[in-house]
C-alpha positions as CSV (number, residue, x, y, z in Angstrom):
1,M,42.0,3.8,60.1
2,E,39.8,0.9,59.7
3,R,39.5,-1.1,56.5
4,A,35.9,0.7,56.1
5,Q,36.7,4.3,57.1
6,K,39.8,3.9,54.5
7,T,37.0,2.8,52.0
8,V,34.3,5.5,52.5
9,A,37.5,7.8,52.5
10,V,38.7,7.1,49.3
11,T,35.1,6.8,47.9
12,E,34.7,10.5,49.4
13,L,38.3,11.7,47.9
14,Q,37.1,10.1,44.2
15,S,34.1,11.7,44.0
16,E,35.6,15.0,45.0
17,L,38.5,14.6,42.6
18,T,36.0,14.0,39.8
19,K,34.7,17.1,40.1
20,S,37.9,19.4,40.3
21,K,39.4,20.2,36.8
22,N,42.4,21.8,38.7
23,A,44.8,20.6,41.2
24,I,48.1,21.3,42.6
25,L,50.3,18.5,44.5
26,F,52.9,20.2,47.2
27,G,55.0,19.1,49.6
28,F,54.4,20.9,53.2
29,A,57.5,18.6,55.5
30,G,58.7,21.9,57.8
31,L,55.7,23.8,57.8
32,K,54.2,25.0,61.2
33,V,50.9,25.1,62.5
34,P,50.2,28.5,61.7
35,E,51.4,28.3,58.5
36,V,49.2,25.8,57.6
37,T,46.5,27.0,58.9
38,E,46.6,30.4,57.6
39,L,47.4,28.2,54.0
40,R,44.2,26.6,54.4
41,R,42.6,30.2,55.1
42,Q,44.1,31.3,51.7
43,V,43.1,28.2,49.6
44,R,39.4,28.6,51.2
45,G,39.8,32.4,49.9
46,T,39.8,31.1,46.1
47,H,36.8,28.5,46.5
48,S,39.0,25.9,46.8
49,R,39.8,22.8,48.9
50,Y,43.2,22.0,51.2
51,L,43.9,18.6,52.2
52,V,45.9,16.3,53.2
53,V,46.3,12.4,52.7
54,K,47.7,9.3,52.7
55,N,49.6,8.5,49.6
56,T,48.5,5.2,49.1
57,L,44.9,6.0,50.0
58,A,45.2,9.2,47.5
59,L,46.7,6.9,44.7
60,R,43.4,4.9,45.1
61,A,41.2,7.8,45.1
62,A,43.1,9.1,41.8
63,R,42.5,5.4,39.5
64,G,39.9,6.3,36.9
65,T,40.3,10.4,37.9
66,A,42.1,13.1,35.8
67,L,44.7,12.9,38.6
68,E,46.1,9.7,37.9
69,G,48.1,11.7,35.5
70,I,50.4,13.2,38.3
71,A,49.4,10.5,40.9
72,K,53.1,9.6,40.6
73,H,54.2,12.9,42.7
74,F,52.5,11.2,45.6
75,A,55.4,10.0,47.2
76,G,56.2,11.8,50.9
77,P,54.1,14.3,53.2
78,T,51.7,15.8,50.0
79,A,48.5,17.9,50.5
80,V,46.5,18.8,47.2
81,A,44.6,21.9,46.9
82,F,42.0,21.7,44.6
83,N,39.1,23.5,42.6
84,Q,36.3,23.4,39.8
85,T,36.5,26.6,38.5
86,D,39.8,28.9,38.8
87,P,43.4,27.2,38.7
88,V,45.1,30.7,38.3
89,K,43.7,31.9,41.5
90,L,44.6,28.6,42.9
91,A,48.2,28.8,42.0
92,K,48.6,32.9,42.7
93,V,48.0,32.3,46.6
94,L,50.0,28.8,46.7
95,T,53.4,30.7,44.7
96,N,52.9,33.6,47.4
97,F,52.4,31.6,50.4
98,A,55.7,29.5,48.8
99,K,57.9,33.2,48.6
100,T,57.8,33.6,52.3
101,N,57.7,29.5,52.9
102,P,60.4,27.8,51.3
103,N,59.4,25.0,52.6
104,L,56.3,24.7,50.6
105,V,57.5,23.1,47.5
106,F,55.5,22.0,44.1
107,K,55.3,18.7,42.7
108,G,53.1,18.9,39.7
109,A,49.7,20.0,38.8
110,L,46.4,19.3,36.7
111,I,45.1,21.8,35.3
112,E,41.7,21.8,33.4
113,G,42.1,18.1,33.3
114,R,45.9,18.3,31.6
115,P,48.9,17.2,34.0
116,V,51.4,20.5,34.6
117,E,54.9,20.0,35.7
118,A,55.9,21.7,38.7
119,S,57.9,24.2,37.4
120,E,54.9,25.4,35.0
121,I,53.0,26.3,38.2
122,K,54.8,29.7,38.5
123,T,53.9,30.6,35.0
124,I,50.6,30.0,35.6
125,A,50.6,32.3,39.0
126,E,51.6,34.8,36.6
127,L,48.6,34.7,34.2
128,P,45.9,37.4,34.7
129,T,42.5,35.8,36.5
130,R,39.2,34.7,34.7
131,E,37.7,38.2,35.6
132,E,40.6,40.4,34.9
133,L,40.4,38.8,31.2
134,L,36.5,39.1,30.8
135,A,37.3,42.9,32.1
136,R,39.8,42.9,29.2
137,L,37.0,41.6,26.8
138,V,34.4,43.9,27.8
139,Y,36.6,46.9,27.2
140,L,37.8,45.8,23.6
141,I,34.8,44.9,22.8
142,Q,33.2,48.4,23.7
143,S,35.9,50.2,23.1
144,P,34.8,50.5,19.2
145,L,31.2,51.3,20.5
146,T,32.3,54.1,22.4
147,R,34.5,55.6,19.4
148,L,31.7,55.0,17.2
149,A,29.4,56.9,19.3
150,T,31.6,59.8,20.0
151,V,32.4,60.3,16.2
152,L,28.7,60.1,15.4
153,A,27.7,62.7,18.4
154,G,30.2,65.0,16.8
155,P,28.4,66.4,14.0
156,V,25.4,66.7,16.0
157,A,27.1,69.0,18.8
158,N,29.1,70.7,16.0
159,L,25.4,71.9,14.9
160,A,24.0,72.8,18.1
161,R,27.2,74.8,18.7
162,V,26.5,76.4,15.4
163,L,22.7,77.1,16.1
164,R,23.6,78.3,19.9
165,A,26.1,81.1,18.9
166,V,23.4,82.3,16.2
167,A,20.9,82.3,18.5
168,E,23.4,84.2,20.8
169,K,24.2,86.9,18.1
170,P,23.0,90.1,18.6
171,K,20.1,90.8,16.0
172,S,21.2,93.5,13.9
173,G,18.8,94.9,11.3
174,P,16.6,98.0,10.4
175,A,15.1,97.9,13.5
176,D,18.0,98.3,15.5
177,A,19.3,101.0,13.5
178,A,19.2,104.4,14.2
179,P,16.6,106.6,13.3
180,A,17.9,108.7,10.1
181,S,17.2,112.6,11.1
């Protein structure tokens, strides 16, 4: 790579990393091409990017970004997967892939702009996703309202049942009585 190409690559990488709040660094030595292709496909499925960058270029690009806090992990063959939205989905995909491919080794991460050690990535992967948390929140907000509506509807429903029973009851009175002899 020529110097001008390196400068452009560093500038592009730095702008992408500046936008990203989440990044996971991992070693990939020993992964075969089909495995890397599958990993890239899975990472793209989480609306994330996957890059393999020369360490010297990555260190230059990390200057002035939140990634600078984990720049020490750019040693040896290193890949970076990053996104702007959901670190849990990305961590889940990488952790599941690492279960079947022991050559994928976590080095460190940046979650919501904060450095995280490699040992904590598995814990992050076990968290519920943003969508799951939102669904739980909606359920918790909706549950008391549903119960209140049921309680308030109870007396009205009971009144309706009583009125229906009265309406269906056979009428007995002077008109229905047998004629006197």
